[in-house]
SERO-4910 file (N, C-alpha, C, O; in steps of 0.05 Angstrom, whole numbers):
BEGIN
 pado doro    nc1    nc2    nc3   cac1   cac2   cac3    cc1    cc2    cc3    oc1    oc2    oc3
  Met    A   -704   -358   -546   -684   -378   -542   -694   -405   -553   -717   -413   -547
  Thr    A   -678   -417   -570   -686   -443   -581   -672   -465   -566   -651   -461   -553
  Asp    A   -683   -489   -568   -670   -512   -555   -641   -515   -563   -624   -520   -547
  Ala    A   -636   -512   -590   -609   -516   -600   -589   -497   -588   -566   -504   -584
  Ser    A   -598   -472   -583   -579   -452   -572   -577   -453   -542   -560   -440   -530
  Ala    A   -594   -469   -529   -594   -470   -500   -577   -492   -489   -567   -490   -467
  Leu    A   -574   -514   -504   -558   -536   -493   -548   -554   -516   -558   -552   -539
  Thr    A   -528   -570   -510   -518   -590   -529   -515   -616   -513   -514   -617   -489
  Thr    A   -515   -638   -528   -510   -664   -517   -488   -678   -533   -485   -675   -557
  Asp    A   -472   -695   -518   -451   -710   -531   -448   -737   -517   -445   -737   -493
  Leu    A   -449   -759   -532   -446   -785   -520   -419   -797   -529   -414   -800   -553
  Ser    A   -402   -802   -510   -376   -813   -516   -368   -834   -495   -368   -828   -471
  Asp    A   -362   -858   -504   -353   -880   -486   -374   -884   -463   -366   -890   -441
  Gly    A   -399   -882   -470   -421   -887   -451   -427   -864   -433   -446   -866   -417
  Ile    A   -412   -842   -434   -418   -819   -417   -432   -798   -434   -421   -788   -453
  Leu    A   -456   -791   -426   -472   -770   -439   -466   -744   -425   -471   -741   -401
  Thr    A   -456   -724   -440   -451   -698   -429   -473   -679   -438   -477   -675   -462
  Val    A   -488   -668   -420   -509   -649   -425   -498   -621   -417   -491   -617   -394
  Arg    A   -496   -603   -436   -482   -578   -431   -501   -554   -436   -513   -552   -457
  Leu    A   -504   -537   -416   -519   -512   -420   -501   -492   -435   -477   -489   -428
  Thr    A   -511   -479   -455   -494   -465   -474   -503   -436   -479   -503   -427   -501
  Arg    A   -512   -423   -458   -519   -394   -461   -503   -378   -441   -515   -365   -423
  Pro    A   -477   -378   -443   -461   -363   -423   -466   -333   -422   -462   -320   -402
  Glu    A   -475   -322   -445   -481   -293   -446   -504   -285   -427   -506   -262   -419
  Ser    A   -521   -305   -420   -543   -300   -402   -538   -314   -375   -556   -317   -359
  Arg    A   -514   -323   -371   -507   -339   -347   -524   -364   -346   -532   -373   -324
  Asn    A   -531   -374   -369   -547   -399   -372   -574   -396   -357   -583   -415   -344
  Ala    A   -587   -373   -360   -614   -369   -349   -633   -389   -362   -629   -397   -385
  Gln    A   -652   -398   -347   -669   -420   -355   -697   -410   -363   -707   -390   -352
  Ser    A   -709   -424   -382   -736   -417   -392   -751   -443   -397   -739   -464   -397
  Pro    A   -777   -441   -402   -793   -465   -408   -782   -481   -432   -784   -505   -433
  Ala    A   -770   -467   -452   -759   -481   -475   -736   -499   -467   -734   -522   -476
  Leu    A   -719   -489   -449   -697   -504   -439   -707   -528   -423   -697   -550   -426
  Trp    A   -727   -523   -406   -737   -545   -390   -750   -567   -407   -747   -590   -400
  Ala    A   -763   -559   -429   -774   -579   -447   -752   -596   -459   -755   -620   -462
  Ala    A   -730   -583   -467   -708   -597   -479   -695   -616   -459   -688   -639   -466
  Leu    A   -691   -607   -434   -679   -624   -414   -697   -648   -408   -688   -671   -405
  Ala    A   -723   -643   -406   -742   -665   -401   -741   -686   -423   -743   -710   -418
  Ala    A   -739   -677   -448   -738   -695   -471   -714   -713   -469   -715   -737   -477
  Ile    A   -691   -703   -460   -667   -719   -457   -673   -742   -438   -665   -765   -443
  Gly    A   -685   -736   -416   -692   -757   -396   -711   -778   -407   -708   -802   -401
  Arg    A   -731   -769   -422   -751   -788   -433   -739   -806   -454   -747   -829   -456
  Asp    A   -719   -796   -469   -709   -811   -492   -680   -819   -487   -664   -820   -506
  Leu    A   -672   -825   -463   -645   -832   -457   -636   -856   -472   -648   -877   -471
  Asp    A   -614   -853   -487   -603   -874   -503   -594   -898   -486   -581   -894   -465
  Pro    A   -602   -923   -493   -594   -946   -477   -563   -949   -475   -554   -963   -457
  Ala    A   -548   -936   -493   -519   -938   -491   -507   -920   -469   -484   -923   -463
  Val    A   -524   -903   -458   -514   -885   -437   -509   -900   -411   -527   -915   -401
  Arg    A   -486   -898   -399   -479   -911   -374   -477   -891   -351   -478   -899   -328
  Ala    A   -474   -865   -357   -473   -844   -337   -478   -817   -351   -474   -815   -376
  Val    A   -487   -797   -336   -492   -771   -348   -477   -750   -332   -477   -750   -307
  Val    A   -465   -732   -346   -452   -708   -334   -466   -683   -343   -470   -679   -367
  Leu    A   -475   -667   -325   -488   -642   -330   -468   -619   -325   -458   -617   -303
  Cys    A   -463   -602   -345   -444   -580   -341   -454   -556   -356   -475   -557   -369
  Ala    A   -439   -534   -355   -448   -509   -367   -424   -493   -377   -403   -493   -365
  Asp    A   -428   -479   -399   -408   -461   -409   -408   -435   -393   -428   -427   -381
  Gly    A   -385   -421   -394   -383   -395   -382   -376   -394   -353   -371   -415   -341
  Pro    A   -376   -371   -341   -368   -368   -313   -388   -378   -293   -381   -383   -270
  Ser    A   -413   -381   -301   -435   -389   -282   -449   -414   -292   -454   -417   -316
  Phe    A   -455   -432   -274   -471   -456   -281   -498   -448   -291   -507   -455   -313
  Ser    A   -513   -433   -275   -539   -422   -283   -549   -402   -263   -549   -406   -239
  Ala    A   -557   -379   -274   -568   -357   -258   -597   -362   -250   -609   -345   -236
  Gly    A   -608   -385   -257   -635   -392   -250   -655   -384   -271   -648   -381   -294
  Met    A   -680   -381   -263   -701   -375   -282   -696   -348   -295   -688   -328   -283
  Asp    A   -701   -347   -321   -700   -322   -336   -719   -302   -324   -743   -307   -322
  Arg    A   -708   -279   -315   -725   -260   -301   -747   -248   -318   -766   -236   -308
  Arg    A   -745   -252   -344   -767   -242   -361   -793   -257   -355   -815   -246   -361
  Met    A   -791   -281   -344   -815   -295   -336   -831   -281   -315   -855   -286   -311
  Leu    A   -818   -263   -300   -831   -248   -279   -843   -222   -288   -855   -207   -272
  Thr    A   -841   -215   -314   -852   -191   -325   -879   -197   -338   -883   -220   -346
  Pro    A   -896   -177   -341   -921   -181   -355   -917   -191   -384   -933   -207   -394
  Glu    A   -896   -182   -397   -891   -190   -425   -881   -219   -427   -887   -233   -446
  Gly    A   -866   -228   -407   -855   -255   -407   -835   -259   -429   -823   -240   -439
  Ile    A   -831   -284   -436   -813   -292   -458   -831   -298   -482   -849   -315   -480
  Pro    A   -826   -286   -505   -843   -291   -528   -846   -321   -534   -826   -336   -537
  Gly    A   -871   -330   -535   -876   -358   -541   -874   -377   -518   -879   -401   -520
  Glu    A   -865   -367   -494   -861   -384   -471   -876   -377   -446   -876   -391   -426
  Gly    A   -891   -354   -447   -908   -347   -425   -895   -330   -404   -871   -323   -406
  Ser    A   -910   -324   -383   -901   -307   -361   -917   -315   -336   -936   -330   -337
  Met    A   -908   -305   -313   -922   -311   -288   -950   -300   -288   -968   -312   -277
  Leu    A   -954   -277   -302   -981   -266   -304   -999   -285   -319  -1022   -289   -311
  Glu    A   -989   -297   -340  -1005   -317   -355  -1011   -341   -338  -1034   -351   -338
  Phe    A   -992   -350   -322   -996   -373   -305  -1017   -368   -284  -1033   -385   -277
  Ala    A  -1017   -343   -273  -1036   -336   -252  -1064   -336   -262  -1083   -339   -246
  Gln    A  -1068   -334   -288  -1095   -334   -299  -1106   -362   -305  -1129   -365   -313
  Met    A  -1089   -382   -301  -1097   -409   -306  -1114   -419   -283  -1113   -408   -261
  Thr    A  -1130   -440   -288  -1144   -453   -266  -1123   -468   -249  -1101   -473   -258
  Pro    A  -1130   -474   -223  -1110   -489   -207  -1101   -514   -220  -1077   -522   -218
  Glu    A  -1119   -528   -234  -1112   -554   -247  -1092   -548   -270  -1073   -563   -274
  Glu    A  -1098   -528   -286  -1080   -521   -308  -1053   -513   -299  -1033   -521   -310
  Leu    A  -1052   -497   -277  -1026   -487   -267  -1010   -511   -255   -986   -512   -259
  Asp    A  -1024   -528   -241  -1011   -552   -230   -998   -569   -253   -975   -578   -250
  Ala    A  -1013   -572   -274  -1003   -588   -297   -979   -574   -310   -960   -587   -319
  Arg    A   -980   -547   -311   -959   -532   -324   -933   -535   -308   -911   -539   -319
  Ile    A   -935   -531   -282   -911   -534   -265   -900   -562   -266   -876   -567   -265
  Ala    A   -919   -582   -267   -910   -610   -269   -894   -614   -294   -874   -630   -294
  Glu    A   -901   -601   -316   -885   -603   -341   -857   -592   -336   -837   -605   -344
  Phe    A   -855   -569   -322   -829   -558   -317   -812   -576   -299   -788   -580   -303
  Gln    A   -825   -589   -279   -810   -606   -260   -797   -630   -274   -778   -640   -263
  Gln    A   -808   -639   -296   -797   -662   -309   -768   -658   -318   -752   -677   -319
  Ala    A   -760   -633   -322   -732   -627   -330   -713   -631   -306   -689   -634   -311
  Phe    A   -724   -631   -282   -707   -632   -258   -709   -659   -243   -690   -666   -228
  Thr    A   -729   -674   -248   -734   -698   -231   -724   -724   -244   -722   -744   -229
  Trp    A   -718   -724   -270   -710   -750   -282   -682   -758   -275   -675   -782   -276
  Trp    A   -665   -739   -267   -637   -745   -263   -633   -766   -241   -616   -784   -245
  Arg    A   -647   -765   -220   -644   -784   -198   -660   -810   -204   -654   -831   -193
  Arg    A   -680   -808   -221   -696   -832   -227   -684   -848   -250   -692   -871   -254
  Ala    A   -666   -837   -265   -654   -851   -287   -639   -876   -276   -629   -876   -254
  Gly    A   -637   -896   -293   -623   -921   -285   -593   -919   -288   -580   -939   -290
  Val    A   -582   -894   -289   -554   -890   -291   -546   -868   -271   -563   -852   -264
  Pro    A   -521   -867   -262   -512   -846   -244   -511   -819   -260   -503   -819   -283
  Thr    A   -518   -798   -246   -517   -771   -258   -500   -753   -241   -503   -753   -216
  Val    A   -483   -737   -253   -464   -720   -239   -466   -691   -249   -464   -687   -273
  Ala    A   -470   -672   -231   -470   -644   -239   -443   -632   -233   -431   -636   -212
  Ala    A   -432   -618   -253   -407   -603   -251   -414   -573   -249   -423   -562   -269
  Val    A   -410   -561   -226   -422   -535   -221   -400   -514   -215   -383   -518   -197
  Gln    A   -400   -493   -230   -381   -471   -226   -395   -445   -223   -419   -442   -231
  Gly    A   -382   -425   -211   -394   -399   -208   -420   -399   -194   -424   -414   -175
  His    A   -439   -383   -204   -465   -381   -191   -484   -403   -201   -487   -408   -224
  Ala    A   -497   -416   -181   -520   -434   -187   -542   -424   -168   -542   -430   -145
  Val    A   -561   -410   -180   -581   -395   -164   -609   -406   -170   -616   -411   -193
  Gly    A   -625   -409   -149   -653   -417   -153   -656   -442   -170   -648   -463   -162
  Ala    A   -668   -438   -194   -671   -461   -212   -645   -474   -219   -643   -498   -224
  Gly    A   -623   -458   -220   -597   -469   -225   -588   -487   -203   -577   -509   -208
  Phe    A   -592   -479   -178   -585   -495   -155   -602   -521   -155   -592   -542   -150
  Gln    A   -628   -518   -161   -646   -541   -161   -638   -561   -183   -641   -585   -179
  Leu    A   -629   -551   -206   -621   -569   -227   -596   -585   -219   -595   -609   -223
  Ala    A   -577   -572   -206   -554   -587   -196   -562   -607   -174   -552   -629   -174
  Leu    A   -581   -599   -157   -590   -617   -136   -605   -641   -147   -607   -662   -135
  Gly    A   -616   -638   -172   -630   -660   -184   -613   -684   -190   -622   -707   -192
  Cys    A   -587   -679   -194   -568   -701   -201   -562   -718   -176   -564   -709   -153
  Asp    A   -553   -742   -181   -545   -760   -159   -521   -748   -143   -520   -750   -119
  Leu    A   -502   -737   -158   -477   -727   -145   -471   -699   -156   -478   -692   -179
  Met    A   -457   -683   -140   -449   -657   -148   -419   -653   -142   -410   -658   -120
  Val    A   -405   -643   -163   -377   -635   -160   -377   -605   -165   -389   -596   -184
  Val    A   -363   -590   -148   -363   -561   -151   -335   -550   -156   -315   -562   -147
  Ala    A   -334   -527   -170   -309   -513   -172   -304   -496   -147   -323   -491   -132
  Asp    A   -279   -488   -144   -273   -473   -119   -284   -445   -119   -283   -432    -99
  Asp    A   -296   -436   -142   -308   -410   -143   -339   -412   -141   -352   -392   -146
  Val    A   -350   -435   -134   -379   -438   -135   -393   -422   -114   -383   -417    -92
  Gln    A   -417   -412   -121   -434   -398   -103   -463   -408   -107   -475   -403   -128
  Leu    A   -473   -424    -88   -499   -435    -90   -519   -419    -73   -512   -410    -51
  Ala    A   -543   -416    -83   -563   -401    -67   -591   -408    -77   -595   -412   -101
  Met    A   -610   -408    -59   -638   -412    -65   -653   -385    -60   -658   -378    -37
  Lys    A   -659   -370    -81   -668   -343    -78   -699   -340    -82   -709   -318    -80
  Glu    A   -713   -362    -86   -742   -360    -91   -757   -344    -70   -774   -327    -77
  Pro    A   -753   -350    -44   -769   -335    -24   -765   -305    -25   -783   -290    -17
  Ser    A   -742   -295    -33   -737   -266    -36   -755   -254    -57   -759   -230    -58
  Leu    A   -765   -271    -76   -783   -263    -96   -812   -268    -89   -831   -263   -105
  Gly    A   -817   -279    -65   -844   -286    -56   -853   -313    -65   -876   -320    -63
  Leu    A   -834   -329    -76   -841   -356    -87   -828   -377    -69   -815   -371    -49
  Val    A   -832   -402    -76   -819   -425    -62   -804   -441    -83   -811   -440   -107
  Pro    A   -784   -456    -75   -771   -475    -94   -791   -496   -102   -802   -511    -86
  Asp    A   -797   -498   -128   -818   -516   -138   -809   -533   -161   -826   -544   -175
  Leu    A   -782   -536   -164   -773   -552   -187   -758   -577   -177   -739   -586   -189
  Gly    A   -769   -589   -156   -759   -615   -147   -735   -613   -128   -724   -634   -121
  Gly    A   -727   -589   -120   -702   -586   -104   -706   -590    -74   -686   -593    -60
  Thr    A   -730   -589    -64   -733   -588    -35   -725   -615    -22   -712   -616     -1
  Leu    A   -734   -637    -34   -728   -663    -22   -698   -669    -23   -686   -677     -3
  Pro    A   -684   -666    -46   -655   -671    -46   -640   -653    -27   -620   -662    -15
  Leu    A   -649   -628    -24   -635   -610     -6   -638   -620     23   -618   -620     37
  Val    A   -662   -627     31   -665   -637     59   -650   -663     63   -638   -667     84
  Glu    A   -650   -681     43   -635   -705     45   -605   -700     49   -592   -714     64
  Ala    A   -595   -679     35   -566   -674     36   -558   -660     62   -537   -668     74
  Val    A   -574   -641     72   -564   -625     95   -582   -626    119   -574   -614    140
  Gly    A   -605   -638    118   -623   -639    140   -643   -616    140   -638   -596    126
  Tyr    A   -665   -619    154   -687   -599    154   -678   -571    163   -683   -551    150
  Gly    A   -665   -570    186   -658   -544    198   -640   -528    180   -645   -504    175
  Arg    A   -618   -540    170   -600   -526    153   -613   -519    126   -609   -497    115
  Ala    A   -630   -537    116   -644   -531     91   -662   -507     94   -663   -490     77
  Leu    A   -676   -506    116   -694   -483    121   -679   -457    122   -687   -437    110
  Glu    A   -656   -457    136   -640   -433    139   -629   -424    111   -629   -401    105
  Leu    A   -620   -444     96   -609   -437     69   -630   -425     51   -625   -405     37
  Val    A   -654   -436     51   -675   -427     32   -686   -400     41   -689   -382     25
  Leu    A   -692   -397     67   -705   -373     76   -685   -349     76   -693   -327     71
  Ser    A   -660   -354     82   -640   -333     82   -632   -326     54   -625   -303     48
  Gly    A   -632   -346     36   -622   -341      9   -592   -336      7   -583   -325    -13
  Arg    A   -578   -343     28   -549   -336     29   -533   -354     10   -542   -375      2
  Trp    A   -509   -345      5   -491   -359    -13   -476   -381      2   -467   -377     25
  Val    A   -473   -404    -11   -458   -426      0   -434   -430    -19   -437   -436    -43
  Gly    A   -410   -427     -8   -386   -431    -24   -377   -460    -25   -390   -478    -15
  Ala    A   -354   -465    -39   -345   -492    -44   -339   -507    -19   -348   -530    -16
  Glu    A   -324   -495      0   -316   -510     24   -340   -518     40   -342   -541     50
  Glu    A   -359   -499     43   -383   -506     59   -400   -527     44   -412   -544     57
  Ala    A   -402   -525     18   -418   -544      3   -409   -572      7   -425   -590     10
  Val    A   -383   -576      8   -372   -603     13   -376   -611     43   -384   -633     49
  Arg    A   -372   -592     60   -373   -598     89   -401   -606     98   -404   -624    114
  Ile    A   -422   -593     87   -449   -599     96   -463   -621     79   -486   -628     84
  Gly    A   -449   -631     58   -460   -653     43   -473   -647     17   -485   -664      5
  Leu    A   -472   -622      9   -484   -615    -17   -467   -626    -40   -478   -635    -61
  Ala    A   -441   -624    -37   -423   -632    -59   -405   -654    -50   -397   -657    -27
  Leu    A   -398   -671    -70   -380   -693    -65   -351   -683    -60   -337   -693    -42
  Arg    A   -343   -664    -77   -316   -653    -74   -315   -626    -88   -331   -620   -105
  Ala    A   -295   -610    -81   -289   -584    -93   -262   -585   -106   -243   -595    -94
  Val    A   -260   -574   -130   -235   -575   -145   -230   -549   -159   -249   -533   -161
  Pro    A   -205   -543   -168   -201   -519   -183   -218   -518   -208   -225   -539   -219
  Arg    A   -225   -494   -216   -243   -490   -239   -234   -505   -263   -251   -517   -277
  Asp    A   -208   -505   -269   -199   -517   -294   -199   -548   -293   -194   -561   -313
  Ala    A   -204   -559   -269   -206   -588   -266   -234   -598   -262   -239   -622   -259
  Leu    A   -254   -580   -263   -281   -587   -256   -293   -609   -274   -301   -630   -264
  Glu    A   -294   -604   -300   -307   -623   -318   -292   -650   -319   -305   -671   -320
  Ala    A   -266   -649   -319   -251   -674   -319   -257   -690   -294   -259   -715   -295
  Thr    A   -259   -677   -271   -265   -690   -246   -293   -702   -247   -297   -725   -238
  Ala    A   -312   -687   -257   -340   -697   -259   -341   -722   -277   -355   -741   -271
  Arg    A   -326   -721   -300   -326   -744   -317   -312   -768   -304   -320   -791   -308
  Glu    A   -292   -763   -288   -278   -784   -274   -297   -798   -254   -298   -822   -252
  Val    A   -313   -781   -240   -332   -792   -221   -353   -808   -236   -361   -830   -228
  Ala    A   -363   -797   -258   -383   -811   -274   -373   -838   -285   -387   -858   -283
  Arg    A   -348   -838   -295   -337   -863   -305   -333   -884   -283   -338   -907   -288
  Ser    A   -325   -875   -260   -321   -894   -238   -347   -907   -229   -348   -930   -222
  Cys    A   -369   -891   -230   -395   -901   -223   -407   -918   -245   -424   -935   -240
  Ala    A   -399   -913   -270   -410   -927   -293   -399   -955   -296   -408   -970   -313
  Thr    A   -380   -963   -279   -369   -990   -281   -389  -1011   -271   -386  -1035   -278
  Ala    A   -408  -1003   -255   -428  -1022   -245   -447  -1029   -267   -453  -1013   -285
  Leu    A   -457  -1054   -267   -476  -1063   -287   -503  -1048   -283   -510  -1041   -261
  Pro    A   -517  -1042   -305   -541  -1026   -304   -562  -1036   -283   -573  -1019   -268
  Gly    A   -567  -1062   -282   -586  -1071   -262   -577  -1066   -234   -594  -1060   -217
  Ala    A   -551  -1067   -229   -541  -1062   -202   -543  -1032   -195   -548  -1025   -172
  Val    A   -540  -1015   -216   -543   -986   -211   -571   -980   -203   -576   -966   -183
  Ile    A   -591   -991   -218   -619   -986   -211   -625   -995   -183   -638   -981   -168
  Gly    A   -617  -1020   -177   -623  -1031   -151   -609  -1016   -128   -622  -1011   -107
  Thr    A   -584  -1008   -132   -570   -993   -112   -582   -966   -107   -585   -958    -84
  Lys    A   -589   -952   -128   -601   -926   -125   -628   -928   -109   -634   -912    -92
  Ala    A   -644   -948   -116   -669   -952   -102   -664   -958    -72   -678   -947    -55
  Leu    A   -645   -976    -66   -640   -983    -38   -630   -959    -22   -640   -955      0
  Leu    A   -612   -944    -33   -601   -921    -18   -621   -899    -15   -622   -886      6
  Arg    A   -638   -895    -35   -659   -875    -32   -679   -883    -10   -687   -866      6
  Asp    A   -687   -908    -11   -706   -917     10   -694   -916     37   -707   -910     57
  Ala    A   -667   -922     39   -654   -920     65   -654   -891     75   -658   -886     98
  Ala    A   -649   -872     56   -649   -844     64   -677   -835     72   -679   -816     89
  Ala    A   -698   -848     61   -725   -840     69   -735   -856     93   -759   -856     99
  Gly    A   -716   -870    107   -724   -885    130   -738   -911    124   -755   -920    139
  Gly    A   -732   -922    100   -744   -947     93   -770   -944     78   -784   -964     71
  Gly    A   -778   -919     72   -802   -914     58   -798   -916     28   -777   -923     18
  Asp    A   -819   -908     13   -819   -908    -16   -808   -882    -26   -823   -862    -26
  Trp    A   -783   -880    -35   -771   -855    -42   -786   -842    -66   -792   -819    -66
  Ala    A   -792   -859    -86   -805   -848   -110   -832   -837   -102   -840   -815   -112
  Gly    A   -846   -851    -85   -872   -840    -76   -869   -815    -60   -885   -796    -63
  Ala    A   -848   -814    -43   -843   -790    -27   -836   -766    -46   -845   -744    -41
  His    A   -821   -772    -67   -813   -751    -85   -837   -741   -101   -840   -717   -105
  Asp    A   -855   -759   -109   -879   -751   -123   -896   -733   -105   -907   -712   -114
  Arg    A   -899   -740    -79   -914   -724    -61   -901   -697    -57   -915   -676    -55
  Gln    A   -875   -696    -56   -861   -671    -51   -863   -652    -74   -869   -628    -70
  Val    A   -860   -662    -99   -862   -643   -121   -891   -634   -125   -896   -612   -135
  Ala    A   -910   -651   -118   -938   -643   -119   -943   -621    -99   -958   -602   -105
  Ala    A   -932   -623    -75   -935   -603    -55   -922   -577    -64   -932   -555    -60
  Glu    A   -898   -579    -77   -885   -555    -88   -903   -540   -108   -906   -516   -107
  Arg    A   -916   -556   -125   -934   -544   -145   -957   -530   -132   -964   -507   -139
  Gly    A   -969   -543   -113   -993   -532   -100   -987   -505    -86  -1002   -486    -89
  Ile    A   -965   -505    -71   -958   -480    -57   -949   -459    -76   -957   -435    -73
  Gln    A   -934   -466    -96   -925   -446   -115   -948   -434   -131   -948   -410   -137
  Gly    A   -968   -450   -137   -991   -439   -151  -1005   -417   -135  -1012   -396   -147
  Gly    A  -1007   -421   -109  -1019   -400    -92  -1001   -376    -91  -1011   -353    -91
  Arg    A   -975   -380    -90   -956   -357    -88   -958   -341   -114   -958   -316   -113
  Ile    A   -959   -354   -137   -960   -340   -163   -985   -322   -164   -984   -299   -172
  Arg    A  -1008   -333   -156  -1033   -318   -157  -1032   -294   -138  -1040   -272   -146
  Glu    A  -1022   -298   -114  -1021   -276    -95  -1002   -254   -104  -1008   -230   -102
  Leu    A   -979   -262   -115   -960   -242   -124   -970   -226   -147   -966   -202   -149
  Val    A   -982   -240   -166   -993   -226   -190  -1016   -207   -181  -1018   -185   -192
  Ala    A  -1032   -216   -163  -1054   -198   -153  -1042   -173   -140  -1052   -151   -144
  Met    A  -1020   -176   -125  -1007   -153   -113   -995   -135   -134   -998   -111   -133
  Met    A   -982   -147   -154   -970   -131   -175   -991   -116   -191   -987    -93   -198
  Thr    A  -1013   -130   -197  -1034   -117   -213  -1047    -95   -197  -1054    -74   -208
  Gly    A  -1050   -100   -171  -1062    -79   -154  -1045    -54   -153  -1056    -32   -153
  Arg    A  -1019    -58   -151  -1001    -35   -150  -1001    -20   -177  -1000      5   -178
  Thr    A  -1003    -36   -198  -1002    -23   -225  -1028     -7   -231  -1026     15   -241
  Thr    A  -1051    -19   -223  -1076     -6   -230  -1085     13   -208  -1102     30   -213
  Gly    A  -1075      9   -184  -1084     27   -162  -1070     53   -162  -1075     70   -145
***
């Protein structure tokens, strides 16, 4: 998978549209895609006033490409087996690289809106959670499936999830891995609104345009104030840094344990 085939970007009237473009794989994610998404955040055009994240096809994203969980992995992009052989410091740095694709959306000085249809699973759910706001289609199905694979959500999604729905509900959603539909997503605070599938992207752009009317400095200040308020007056950016570091540390242990189990079964 190349960056060019994984996503496209389009800037029009100050709205940057970032589009996942692999519907044949339900927009499964890989390190190449994550590198491309991170680069967009690092090099955000000053002309951008808001960002809309959307995806082609029936599903927003099926999550991490399952080839990453095989010994062969994805050619040129690695596998969990390769990651398990890294030192703790190397693995922490590798996951930190992946997290950059997910964490810049809320830190950007512009509002970001995810337009989510169909399935958004695991890394797909976390990518949508990375945005400031989420609009969903009436066919949406959100789920965090990492624990069913023996892993934890480690792509920046845990803090936004708890902020949106609270600790207890977040714990139940992640550990059960159950599906959350459109009505529930709005009711519990995951999504701003639910709309028919054919109105999804237009609605997301409408939300982005309405938020883009604020002056850039006011956007930055407002986002900081509201995040700190949500954190109880603490330092949201610092809390987020601590959270994603904790995700990396726990996931590194899970990867090593799982690969040791898989290797033991294979060779035993």
